[in-house]
N, CA, C and O atoms as a GROMACS GRO file, in nm:
protein
  252
    1MET      N    1   0.852   5.644   4.399
    1MET     CA    2   0.874   5.525   4.318
    1MET      C    3   0.743   5.483   4.254
    1MET      O    4   0.639   5.479   4.321
    2GLY      N    5   0.747   5.452   4.127
    2GLY     CA    6   0.627   5.415   4.055
    2GLY      C    7   0.593   5.268   4.070
    2GLY      O    8   0.667   5.192   4.133
    3SER      N    9   0.481   5.230   4.012
    3SER     CA   10   0.436   5.092   4.026
    3SER      C   11   0.529   4.993   3.958
    3SER      O   12   0.541   4.879   4.003
    4THR      N   13   0.595   5.034   3.849
    4THR     CA   14   0.688   4.944   3.782
    4THR      C   15   0.801   4.906   3.877
    4THR      O   16   0.835   4.789   3.891
    5GLU      N   17   0.858   5.007   3.942
    5GLU     CA   18   0.967   4.981   4.035
    5GLU      C   19   0.920   4.894   4.152
    5GLU      O   20   0.992   4.805   4.195
    6ASP      N   21   0.801   4.921   4.203
    6ASP     CA   22   0.746   4.841   4.312
    6ASP      C   23   0.729   4.695   4.269
    6ASP      O   24   0.760   4.603   4.344
    7LYS      N   25   0.680   4.677   4.149
    7LYS     CA   26   0.656   4.542   4.098
    7LYS      C   27   0.788   4.467   4.081
    7LYS      O   28   0.799   4.350   4.118
    8ILE      N   29   0.887   4.535   4.026
    8ILE     CA   30   1.019   4.474   4.007
    8ILE      C   31   1.077   4.436   4.144
    8ILE      O   32   1.127   4.325   4.162
    9LYS      N   33   1.069   4.528   4.237
    9LYS     CA   34   1.127   4.507   4.369
    9LYS      C   35   1.061   4.389   4.440
    9LYS      O   36   1.129   4.310   4.504
   10GLY      N   37   0.930   4.377   4.428
   10GLY     CA   38   0.857   4.274   4.502
   10GLY      C   39   0.854   4.137   4.439
   10GLY      O   40   0.852   4.037   4.510
   11ASN      N   41   0.856   4.130   4.306
   11ASN     CA   42   0.830   4.002   4.240
   11ASN      C   43   0.927   3.970   4.127
   11ASN      O   44   0.892   3.894   4.037
   12TRP      N   45   1.047   4.026   4.129
   12TRP     CA   46   1.132   4.015   4.011
   12TRP      C   47   1.158   3.871   3.969
   12TRP      O   48   1.158   3.842   3.849
   13ASN      N   49   1.182   3.780   4.063
   13ASN     CA   50   1.210   3.642   4.024
   13ASN      C   51   1.095   3.580   3.947
   13ASN      O   52   1.118   3.502   3.854
   14GLN      N   53   0.971   3.612   3.983
   14GLN     CA   54   0.855   3.561   3.912
   14GLN      C   55   0.838   3.630   3.777
   14GLN      O   56   0.803   3.565   3.677
   15LEU      N   57   0.863   3.759   3.773
   15LEU     CA   58   0.843   3.835   3.650
   15LEU      C   59   0.951   3.807   3.546
   15LEU      O   60   0.926   3.816   3.426
   16LYS      N   61   1.070   3.773   3.593
   16LYS     CA   62   1.185   3.755   3.503
   16LYS      C   63   1.155   3.654   3.392
   16LYS      O   64   1.190   3.678   3.276
   17GLY      N   65   1.092   3.544   3.424
   17GLY     CA   66   1.060   3.441   3.324
   17GLY      C   67   0.967   3.494   3.216
   17GLY      O   68   0.984   3.463   3.098
   18LYS      N   69   0.870   3.574   3.256
   18LYS     CA   70   0.776   3.630   3.159
   18LYS      C   71   0.843   3.733   3.069
   18LYS      O   72   0.816   3.740   2.949
   19VAL      N   73   0.931   3.813   3.129
   19VAL     CA   74   1.005   3.913   3.051
   19VAL      C   75   1.096   3.841   2.951
   19VAL      O   76   1.108   3.882   2.836
   20LYS      N   77   1.158   3.734   2.996
   20LYS     CA   78   1.249   3.658   2.910
   20LYS      C   79   1.172   3.594   2.793
   20LYS      O   80   1.225   3.584   2.682
   21GLN      N   81   1.049   3.551   2.817
   21GLN     CA   82   0.966   3.494   2.710
   21GLN      C   83   0.936   3.599   2.604
   21GLN      O   84   0.945   3.572   2.484
   22LYS      N   85   0.901   3.718   2.648
   22LYS     CA   86   0.866   3.825   2.554
   22LYS      C   87   0.989   3.874   2.478
   22LYS      O   88   0.984   3.896   2.357
   23TYR      N   89   1.099   3.889   2.550
   23TYR     CA   90   1.222   3.941   2.491
   23TYR      C   91   1.327   3.830   2.494
   23TYR      O   92   1.413   3.828   2.582
   24ALA      N   93   1.320   3.741   2.398
   24ALA     CA   94   1.403   3.620   2.397
   24ALA      C   95   1.553   3.650   2.387
   24ALA      O   96   1.634   3.564   2.422
   25ASP      N   97   1.591   3.768   2.340
   25ASP     CA   98   1.733   3.802   2.325
   25ASP      C   99   1.802   3.828   2.458
   25ASP      O  100   1.925   3.833   2.464
   26LEU      N  101   1.726   3.845   2.564
   26LEU     CA  102   1.784   3.882   2.693
   26LEU      C  103   1.850   3.762   2.762
   26LEU      O  104   1.797   3.651   2.758
   27THR      N  105   1.963   3.786   2.823
   27THR     CA  106   2.033   3.682   2.899
   27THR      C  107   2.005   3.702   3.048
   27THR      O  108   1.947   3.802   3.089
   28ASP      N  109   2.047   3.605   3.128
   28ASP     CA  110   2.032   3.619   3.273
   28ASP      C  111   2.112   3.740   3.324
   28ASP      O  112   2.069   3.807   3.417
   29ASP      N  113   2.226   3.767   3.263
   29ASP     CA  114   2.305   3.884   3.302
   29ASP      C  115   2.228   4.013   3.275
   29ASP      O  116   2.231   4.106   3.356
   30ASP      N  117   2.159   4.018   3.160
   30ASP     CA  118   2.078   4.137   3.127
   30ASP      C  119   1.970   4.158   3.231
   30ASP      O  120   1.932   4.272   3.261
   31LEU      N  121   1.919   4.050   3.286
   31LEU     CA  122   1.805   4.056   3.376
   31LEU      C  123   1.844   4.052   3.524
   31LEU      O  124   1.758   4.032   3.610
   32GLN      N  125   1.972   4.069   3.554
   32GLN     CA  126   2.013   4.075   3.694
   32GLN      C  127   1.955   4.201   3.758
   32GLN      O  128   1.964   4.310   3.702
   33TYR      N  129   1.898   4.182   3.875
   33TYR     CA  130   1.834   4.294   3.944
   33TYR      C  131   1.901   4.318   4.078
   33TYR      O  132   1.924   4.224   4.155
   34GLN      N  133   1.931   4.443   4.106
   34GLN     CA  134   1.977   4.483   4.238
   34GLN      C  135   1.881   4.589   4.290
   34GLN      O  136   1.841   4.680   4.217
   35GLU      N  137   1.844   4.576   4.414
   35GLU     CA  138   1.750   4.671   4.473
   35GLU      C  139   1.800   4.814   4.456
   35GLU      O  140   1.917   4.844   4.480
   36GLY      N  141   1.710   4.901   4.414
   36GLY     CA  142   1.743   5.041   4.392
   36GLY      C  143   1.793   5.070   4.252
   36GLY      O  144   1.818   5.186   4.218
   37LYS      N  145   1.809   4.967   4.171
   37LYS     CA  146   1.862   4.985   4.035
   37LYS      C  147   1.760   4.944   3.929
   37LYS      O  148   1.796   4.887   3.826
   38GLU      N  149   1.634   4.973   3.956
   38GLU     CA  150   1.528   4.937   3.863
   38GLU      C  151   1.546   5.006   3.728
   38GLU      O  152   1.526   4.944   3.623
   39ASP      N  153   1.583   5.134   3.730
   39ASP     CA  154   1.602   5.207   3.604
   39ASP      C  155   1.716   5.148   3.522
   39ASP      O  156   1.708   5.144   3.399
   40GLU      N  157   1.820   5.104   3.590
   40GLU     CA  158   1.933   5.042   3.520
   40GLU      C  159   1.888   4.912   3.452
   40GLU      O  160   1.927   4.885   3.338
   41LEU      N  161   1.807   4.834   3.521
   41LEU     CA  162   1.753   4.710   3.465
   41LEU      C  163   1.669   4.740   3.341
   41LEU      O  164   1.686   4.675   3.238
   42ILE      N  165   1.580   4.836   3.352
   42ILE     CA  166   1.495   4.873   3.239
   42ILE      C  167   1.580   4.926   3.124
   42ILE      O  168   1.551   4.899   3.007
   43GLY      N  169   1.686   4.999   3.156
   43GLY     CA  170   1.777   5.049   3.054
   43GLY      C  171   1.846   4.937   2.979
   43GLY      O  172   1.862   4.944   2.857
   44ARG      N  173   1.887   4.831   3.051
   44ARG     CA  174   1.951   4.716   2.984
   44ARG      C  175   1.852   4.646   2.893
   44ARG      O  176   1.887   4.607   2.781
   45ILE      N  177   1.727   4.630   2.939
   45ILE     CA  178   1.624   4.568   2.855
   45ILE      C  179   1.602   4.654   2.731
   45ILE      O  180   1.592   4.602   2.620
   46GLN      N  181   1.593   4.784   2.750
   46GLN     CA  182   1.572   4.878   2.640
   46GLN      C  183   1.686   4.870   2.538
   46GLN      O  184   1.663   4.866   2.418
   47GLU      N  185   1.808   4.867   2.588
   47GLU     CA  186   1.926   4.863   2.500
   47GLU      C  187   1.927   4.736   2.415
   47GLU      O  188   1.959   4.741   2.296
   48LYS      N  189   1.892   4.623   2.476
   48LYS     CA  190   1.896   4.495   2.405
   48LYS      C  191   1.780   4.477   2.308
   48LYS      O  192   1.795   4.414   2.203
   49THR      N  193   1.664   4.533   2.342
   49THR     CA  194   1.544   4.506   2.263
   49THR      C  195   1.508   4.618   2.166
   49THR      O  196   1.438   4.595   2.067
   50GLY      N  197   1.555   4.739   2.194
   50GLY     CA  198   1.517   4.853   2.111
   50GLY      C  199   1.378   4.906   2.144
   50GLY      O  200   1.330   4.998   2.077
   51GLU      N  201   1.313   4.849   2.244
   51GLU     CA  202   1.180   4.895   2.286
   51GLU      C  203   1.192   5.027   2.362
   51GLU      O  204   1.294   5.056   2.424
   52ALA      N  205   1.087   5.106   2.355
   52ALA     CA  206   1.083   5.231   2.431
   52ALA      C  207   1.070   5.199   2.580
   52ALA      O  208   1.004   5.102   2.619
   53LYS      N  209   1.133   5.282   2.662
   53LYS     CA  210   1.130   5.263   2.806
   53LYS      C  211   0.986   5.255   2.859
   53LYS      O  212   0.955   5.170   2.943
   54GLU      N  213   0.901   5.342   2.809
   54GLU     CA  214   0.762   5.343   2.855
   54GLU      C  215   0.689   5.214   2.817
   54GLU      O  216   0.605   5.166   2.893
   55ASP      N  217   0.721   5.157   2.700
   55ASP     CA  218   0.658   5.031   2.659
   55ASP      C  219   0.702   4.917   2.750
   55ASP      O  220   0.621   4.831   2.785
   56ILE      N  221   0.829   4.916   2.787
   56ILE     CA  222   0.880   4.812   2.878
   56ILE      C  223   0.813   4.825   3.014
   56ILE      O  224   0.770   4.726   3.072
   57LYS      N  225   0.804   4.948   3.065
   57LYS     CA  226   0.740   4.971   3.194
   57LYS      C  227   0.593   4.929   3.189
   57LYS      O  228   0.544   4.865   3.282
   58LYS      N  229   0.525   4.964   3.082
   58LYS     CA  230   0.383   4.928   3.068
   58LYS      C  231   0.368   4.776   3.067
   58LYS      O  232   0.277   4.722   3.130
   59TYR      N  233   0.456   4.707   2.994
   59TYR     CA  234   0.450   4.561   2.990
   59TYR      C  235   0.467   4.501   3.130
   59TYR      O  236   0.390   4.413   3.170
   60ILE      N  237   0.567   4.547   3.203
   60ILE     CA  238   0.592   4.497   3.338
   60ILE      C  239   0.475   4.528   3.430
   60ILE      O  240   0.436   4.444   3.512
   61ASP      N  241   0.420   4.649   3.418
   61ASP     CA  242   0.305   4.688   3.502
   61ASP      C  243   0.186   4.596   3.480
   61ASP      O  244   0.109   4.571   3.573
   62ASN      N  245   0.171   4.546   3.358
   62ASN     CA  246   0.055   4.464   3.324
   62ASN      C  247   0.073   4.316   3.351
   62ASN      O  248  -0.019   4.237   3.327
   63LEU      N  249   0.190   4.276   3.400
   63LEU     CA  250   0.212   4.134   3.430
   63LEU      C  251   0.142   4.094   3.557
   63LEU      O  252   0.149   3.978   3.598
   0.00000   0.00000   0.00000
């Protein structure tokens, strides 16, 4: 598991607000997190924003 997944798993409630600020189109449903489904979460963000998966991961890693 990479650092993005670790970060999501450990601090998602804190990170969610920052992600929502950057990607204002996202809803709470888009940002629902279930343990073990980090890739699914990133996929939903990617689908809604059109951002590359690697860019989303890099953004989360840098929070």
